[in-house]
N, C-alpha and C positions, 0 to 999 in steps of 0.2 A: 217388652215389647221385643218381636221376634224381629232380630238385625235384617234376615233377608226381606224385609219389607222397606226398608230405607230406601232403596234404589229405585222401585214402582214409586214410590210416594214423591220422590223428589224429583222421580223426573215427568210427573204429572204435572209439580209444583213449577218446573220451569215450562212445558208447554202451554201450560193456561195463564202465565204473568206472563209469558210476549207477547209484544206487542203485535197485532195480526193486520197484514195491507188489506186494505178497504175493498169491498167487493167491486166487479165491475159494474155494475148498476148504478153506484154510485154517481158516476158523468162519464161522459166522452172526451176523448180527448182533444177533439174541439171546442169542446166546452170550459175545458181548463186554458186554451189559450185566448179564447174569447172572456172568460172572467178576469184573465191574468192582465188583459192589455185594458180593461175599460176603467185601468186604475193610472194609466200614462201619466206622467205629469204630476200625481199626488208629490210635496214636497218631503224629504226626509225629514223625520222628527225623532231623536232617539225618546226608547220607550214608546212611540207613538202606536197605537192601533187603530186610527179614525183616520178619515177622507180630511182629514183637517194637517194629518201627517203619520207617517208609517216609517217605522224603523225594519231592516230587514225580515227578521221574523214576524212584526207585527203585520208586514204586507203579505208574508208563504199563508200565515194562520188566518191572515181576514179572506186571501184567494179561496183554501181548501175549505175555510168555514161558510164560505157563499154555497161550497158544491155540495155541502152536508159531510164534511172530512172534520174532527176535530184533529189540531195539532198539537204538538205541546209549545209553551210560549217563546221559550229561546231559541235561539241557533242550536247552541248546543244538546238545550234537551231533546230537541226535533231528530240530531242526531241520532238518539238514541231509539229513534221509530221506524219500522219497515224495514226491508231488508238491504243490505250492499249489492250493489249494482255497476258492474265496471265501466269504464269509462266510455270502451266500446261498444257498449250493450243499451247506453240511456236510451229511453224514450220519453215522449210527450208528458211531463207532469210531474218527473221525476226531480227531488230535491237536491241541490248541489250548495257544498259545502267548502268553506275557505278558512284559512288561517292569515287573517288581517292585522293581526295585532302582536303576532309574534308568539303567543304562549295557551296556541291551542284553539278552535273552533271560534269562530267570532263572527261568521255573514253565511249567509243562508242563499238561497235564489234558487226559480224555477225553471227547469228546461222547456225550450221551446222547439226544439229539433234545430236541423243543420248546423248545431254546432254554436247556437245562439242559447242566451240566458234572459230572463226577465228580472231586474230584482228593484230596492227603494237600496241606494247607494248613497252616503254623505257628497252632497254639493251637488247632487242631479236628481234625486227624488227616483221615482219608480221611472226606469229605464231598459234599457234594450245593452247587453254587453256580450263580446264574443267567449265563451267558455278558454279558449285558447290565445288569448290576447298577450302577446309575446311579453308587454310592457309592463303586466299586472296580473289578473287574474290565474294566468297557466301556472305561475311560479307558487301560488297560494292556495293549489287547489289541494285538496284533502281527498275529497270523495264523495259516492254518491247514495242516497237513499232512496227505494220506492215503498213509500204509503200507500201507494194504491194503482191497483191496476186497472186501462180503461178500454175500450171498446177497440179491439185490433179491428176490424172490420171498416173501421173511420180510418186507419192511419195513413192509409192515399191521399184522403181530405186531409188530414191534419198535416201530413210534410206540405200540400199545397198552400195552405194559408198562413203556416209557417215559415215559408221562404219569402210569400208574400209580405210578410211582417218583417222579414230580416233584413230586406231591400231596404224596407226604409228604414229600419236600425241603422243602416249604414247614412245615414242621410243624417248632418249636422241639424238640429232643428235648434239651435240658438244662429243658423244662420237662414234656415228658411224654412218660409210658412207653412204648417199642416194644416188641415182642414179646422180642425179644432181654434186651431189662432186665427184664423179667418174670420171664424163666425165668430169669437170673443172680441175681437178688437170690430165688426160691423157691427155688433151687439149695442158696444159703445158708443160708436158714433152714432149710431140712429135713436140712441136711448131709450133701448129696447127693455120691457119689464122680461126680466131673465129666471123671476122667482119658482114658475113653472118647469120641475126639472124632468117631467116626464117625455120622452119623446117615441118618436114611431120607429124609432132603429133597434134595429135588435144587436146593435153592438155598442149600445149608448144608453148604461144603466142610469136612474135617478140620482145614484150616489157618484158618478163619473165626476170629476170637478167642472166640467166646463160643458156639463148635458143643458143647463139653463141657457145660455148662451145660442148652445144649437138647437134646441127647442123653439127657441125664440125666430131664430133666422129662416129655419125649416116651416116655421107657421106662415113666415109671407112669403113662401114659394121662392125665395133667394137659394135656396140647396136642396136639394135631391140625394135620394141614397143611390143604391147599385141595384141590380136584377136581384138579389139575395134581402133586399131589406136593409143594406149594414150604412150607416156613414163613413165608416173607415175614418174617423178622427184623425189617426195619428198617419195618416197619407200624406204627402206634400202635394203642394198644386201647381199647374204650370199659368205661365203668364195668359194665355189663351185662355182658360178656365178663369183667373181673376177677372178678364175681361167681362165675360157673361155676367156673371156674379156682380159684377159693380155697376153694370146698367141695369139687373132686375134689382139692386138695392135702393138705386138713388135716382129711379125711372127716366133717367137717362136715352136721349133722342138725338139723332144727327143734326150737328147744328155748320151748314154750309155744304161743301163741295164732299165726298167721297175721299179718306184717305186709303191709299194705299202702301203696304211694305213688302218689300223685296222678296222677302219669304213665306210670305203666308199665300198658298193657292186661293184663287180664286173663288174655288165651287168648295173650301173648306169650312167647316159647322160653324167657327167662330169669327168668320169674317168680317161679319157684320157687327158683329158686339167691338172688335178689335180700333172699326175702324168709328164707332159712336165714341169709342171712349180717347180715342185720337184728336178728335173735331173738336171734341170737349175739353180741352189741353190737357186732359188727365197724363196723356204719355206721348213723348215724339220719337219711339222709338230706340235705334241705336244708331252710332256715327255711321254706322257702315250702311244705314237704310234697311236694316231688318228688320223685325221685332222682337224676336226670340221666342217665338208662339211656343214652343216645346220646350221651353228652359224653364226649369224650377223656379218660381219664384221665392225671393226673398222678402224677410221680413222688412228689410229698410226701403224695398219695393213697395210692399203694401202701406207700409204708413205713409209714403209718400201719396199714394194714388188714392187712398182713403183723404187724407189731409184736402189734396186738389178736387176731389167729388164733394167734401162738405161745404167748399170754399163757392161752389157753384151753387148752391142751394141756399146763400143769404144774399 
């Protein structure tokens, strides 16, 4: 063999054996965010690859598989895919890698913009975190890989979506109730059939953990989506919003005189709903005479309100 052939042959081998970046037509950046967030709340399970439980690389593989992109199975092998990206040049959809074990790459997440990531982590399942979290993730960050490029014309919209999700990410949903949590508790309280997991909402797929509950309450007209047809399952609810939901869910009507609160404007959209749950003894408001209509609803408050509403039906 002529030795001069070796270099071009070797170079050709390297070119065709390298892992390519998927074409932009595979998905848009907003679809990455939408697809990833539909798995919020799925519990962490070591070695898990289904909606019953996902580990970190099982989650990233699942999301990218939904988008038509194949990832390797483990975080270490996923790090071998795509091209390296500087932390300052991160884009939505980039994979982020961390050393959480002290012996190399052991965790992977998906970047969703504005310094935030979504991943399946021990003890929390699929949830949000800050890439630069000074208490944990920042010191364990190894690098990022871009395994697919997405439609750059949609980056402005993606940033808007990601920012909205990030605001929700800062909320402790072990304390405050998300829309999905409210749907689940109402479905249980009303003994609704949650077997149908097909919803009319574009951001709630049948594979989402709480799809059945969301579909059930939506069928009864208890919940509606936004102008874009989304349910926004991970968004928090206000005390004013839960007043309307409770009235619709339990068919409540005024009992006695109208009840007013100092902080609720007379012409506010939820004034009547707030008055109705007050006249039914579901809430007495706060000690200062306010209702706190624009405050986020706590899970403990939700449970109390639902229990009181159930008692009215006995």
